[in-house]
N, C-alpha and C positions, 0 to 999 in steps of 0.2 A: 420520549427518548428513553431507551433502556441503557443501563450501565453494566457492562460485563467485566468479569475479572480477566486480566491479561494473563492467560494460561494459569499456572499454578501460584502466581503471585497474589498479593492482597491489593494490588493496584487495579482500580476499577476505571474503565475507559467507556466513552459513549460509543454505542454500536456504529455510529457514523463518525468518521474521522476527516477533518478537512485537510486535504492534501494541498500543498502550497507551490506545486510545480508551475502553476500559471503565474506566479509572482515573479516580477522582474522582466527582463528583455533578453531572450535568448533561448537556449536549450531546445534546439531543433525547431524553433519558431513557436513552441508551446507557451513560453513566458511572454505575457502581454500586459500584465496588470501592474500599474504603478502604485505608489503608496496610498493615495486617496481611495482607489478601488480596493486594494488589499485591506485597508482598514474597515471599509464598509462590509466586505465580505466576512471578515473575522467577527466583526460586530454582529452580524445577522446569525452567523454559526453559533455564537455565544447564546444569543436570544433563543435559538432554536434547541438548546440543550446540549450542544457539542462542547466537550471539554478537552478533546484530543486533537492535536495539530501535527502533521508530519511534513517535514521538509528534508532537504539534503544540501550538503555543501556544494555539490556540483550543479544544483538547479541555477542556471544563470550565474554560475561562478560566484555564489555567495549572496547574490541579490535576493534570493527568495528568503534566506535566513533574515537578512537585514530588514526586509519589508514585514515579515512576520513579527520580529522583535519590535519594530517600530509601531505596528498596529496595536500590539498588546499594550505598549507603553502609552500610546495616544489614547487608548480607551480606559486607562487606569486600571487595568486587570490585575487582580490579586494573583501574584505569581504562583502561589500554592493551589489556586483553584483550577489551574489548567495543567495538562500533561503535554510536554513538548518532546516530540521525537525528531531526530535528525540522523544523517548518515555520513559515513566516511568510506573512501576507497577510490573514488574517481580522480582523474587528473586535474589539478587545480591551477595549471599554469596559464596566465593570461596570454593573449595572442603575442607571438614574438619571444616568448620565453620558453625554455625547455630544461627546467630543473628535473633531473631523473629521480630525484627523492620526493617530489611533490605529487606523488601518486602511490597507490597500493596500500598494503596493510602491514608495513614495517612499523616497528615501535616509533621511529622517528616521525613518519607521516601521521600515524594515529594520534600521537600526543600533540603534535602541532596543529593537525586538524581539529582536534578537540578545542585547543585553545583559541583557534580562530573562530570556530562556531560559537563559542560562548561570547565572545566579543561582539560578533554580528548579531546574535540574539539578544543581547543585552541582559544576560542572566549570569548567575554564578553556577548554575548546574544544568544539566541535561537530564530529563527523566528517563528517556529511552535512547541509548546511543547504538546505532546499527551498523554493521559492515554491510556495504551496499552490494557486495558480490564476492565471489572467491578471488584469491591472489595465489595462483600457482607458484609464483617466485619466491614467496615468503613462507617459512615454516609456520604452521598453525600454532605451535608452542609460542612463538614470539608474538604473534597477534593476540592470543588469549591472555599472556601476561600483561601486555600493555593495557588491555581493557580493564584487567583486574586492578592494575595500579590506579587507573582513573576512577574506579569504584572506590577504592580505599582512601583516595584523596578527597572524595566527596564531590568530585566534578560531575560524576555520572551516577544515576541511581540504579538503572538496569541496562543490560546489554542485550541486544537482538541481532538477527541476521536477516539478510534478504537475498533471494535468488541463489541459495545454495542447495545441493542435492542432499538427500536424507543421510547418506553415508558420512558426508562431511560434517553435517550437523552433530551427528553421533560422536564422531571423532573429536571435534572441538569441545563438546560438553564432557567428554571423558577426560580430556586434558585439563579442563577447568576444575574438575572435581567439586570441591566445597567452595571454590572461589566464584569468579564472576562468570557463570554459565549463561548461555542464551536462554532467555525466557519467552522469546517470540520469533516468529518467522514471518516476514513480509514477502508475499508472493502473488504472482498473477493467477487469477481465478475468475471464470465467468461462465455463462452458459454456452460460450463458443470455445472455451478452454478450461476443460475439466481434468486435465492431466494430473492436477495436484492430488487428486483423489487415489491415484494409483499407489504411491509410496508416501508422499509428504503428509497428507492428512492423517493416515493411520500412525505414522511415526510421531507426529505432533500430539495427537490425542493420547498415545501411549506414554509419552515422555512429559506431558504436561506443558507444552509450548502453546501459547496463544498464536492465532493465525490472523494477521492483518492482511486483507486483500487489496492489491492494487489493480488498477484498471478493471473494476467489476463490469464496466460497460464495453469492454474489449476495444479500448482506444477510440471510443466514440462510435463503433459500428453498430452497437445495440441501442441506438437512440431514435431511429426512424428516419434519419437523414439519408441513410444508404439503402436503396431499394434495387431490386432486379429490374433490368432494362431501362434504367434511367441513369443520367449523368451524375456523378458525385457533386454535391453543392460547392460552388466556388468558394475558396477560403476555408474549407473545412479541414480539420486537422489531418485526416489520412491523405489529403492531396499532396501534402509535403513531408508527412511523417507517417508512413504506412506500418504502424506498429501497435500493438503486437501482432504476429501473424495470425490470420484466421482463414479457415476454409469458407470463402465468400458465398459459395452456392448454398452450403449448409447455413451459413449466417443469414442469407436471405429467407430461408425457410423459417428460422427462429424468429426473425423480426415480424414476418407475417403472422406467426402464431401469436406472438405478444401483442401485436396490433389488434388482433381479434379479441384477446382476453382484455386488453386495455379499454376497448369500447364497451365491453360488457360490464366491466367493473366501474366505468367512469373515471378511469385512471390514465397513465401514460406508459409508453414502452420503457423509458429509463427507470420509472419508479418500480415497475415489476421486475426488471432486470436486477436492480439493486435489493429489492425485497427477497428475491430468490436466493442471492448469495447469503443474505443474513439468516436464512431459514436453514442453511446447511450445517451439519455437525462440525464442531470444532472451531467455528469462526468467531473471533473476538470482535472484529469490526470490519467495515468495508470503507476504504478511502475514497472520498469523493473529491473532485476538483471542479472549479468553476472559473470562468472568465467574466460571466455576467450574472447578475443577481437573479434573474429569471431561472438559470440552471440550478443555482443553489436552492432557490425556493422549491422547485419541483423535486430536487433530490431529498430535501428534508422530509417530504411527504411519504418517502418509501417506507418509513417505519410504521406506517399505519395501514399498509396493504394486508388484507386478509386473503388467505388461499383455502380452497377445498382440497382434500387428498387426491381427488381425481385430476384437478388442474396440475398439481405438482407432479403427479405421476405421468401425465401427458408430456410435460416438459422434460422430465427425466428420460423418457423414451426417445424424445426427438433428438436429444443431445448426448445419448449414451456413448460411452467411449467403446473402442473395439476391445474384445475380450483377449487380452494379451497374456502370454506366459510370464510369470509363473501363476497369474491370477486364476486362470481357468483351472489349473491344477489345485490351487488352494481351495477352489470351490468344490472340488471333488472330495477332498479330504474333509471339508466341513460337513459334507453329507454322510460320511462314512460312520 
């Protein structure tokens, strides 16, 4: 397992991060893992060299955080030996309640959300506290000041963001100044979703933000379970939660190519898809999620995959993005 710096910080995180969205019961049917299973998955992740764990308050309405905290406690894990990341933004109202302030990025919700997350995780600090997405109804100034206060109070070590456009990250960090600026971006990126390369990867590399990749297997599409001209497997994730959106015809081509490569390498489709993400410039880590131990075991082996330049070039050509403006114009200037 390689340990990479998270952007321009001195914080080193494992190149694979265990995502805990599967912990708990709920969240679009993704959450299925109870405490015993969560503890076993966390134990194996630690044994495999993972020191980075990502969750969010909204995952099964706090259950994910509770189960992650419970697992680390049950295992007797030294708190300082792991990096815990969580998020705030989503609505946290239980069924039947409708508190209008229990959602968003207001000072009130951020501070209350942090306190609740600390309690569920069973810790006195969060290593990386991320806003889960934009909130167009709250001024960015208010959001950034609230995050800065949490850092100054010692409840949060670093702050990051997720699912924001490049301009909004730049604006937020401009407002933060020398205070608590975003050090990382958690974003969707996969062989079937390379849009991140258009604006966000260049911005992150220029500004020194680490990139944490969510859904590197495209919501399970790049696992080998989904094939052209065959029924989707019963009970699979995309039968109930078809997300993130993918071009399925293109996806079938990618899966077939990875299948051939996997057979030649004695590997698996998921391992190759994860390894490809880790090979891309600017990536700090890929977030992996598992419901079963066999999935985690396979994912852990992604760090050992070796590639030839020819193989990587073939995948790049197969999954290339359309040449959109202003990028084709920028290419012209680069040659001038």
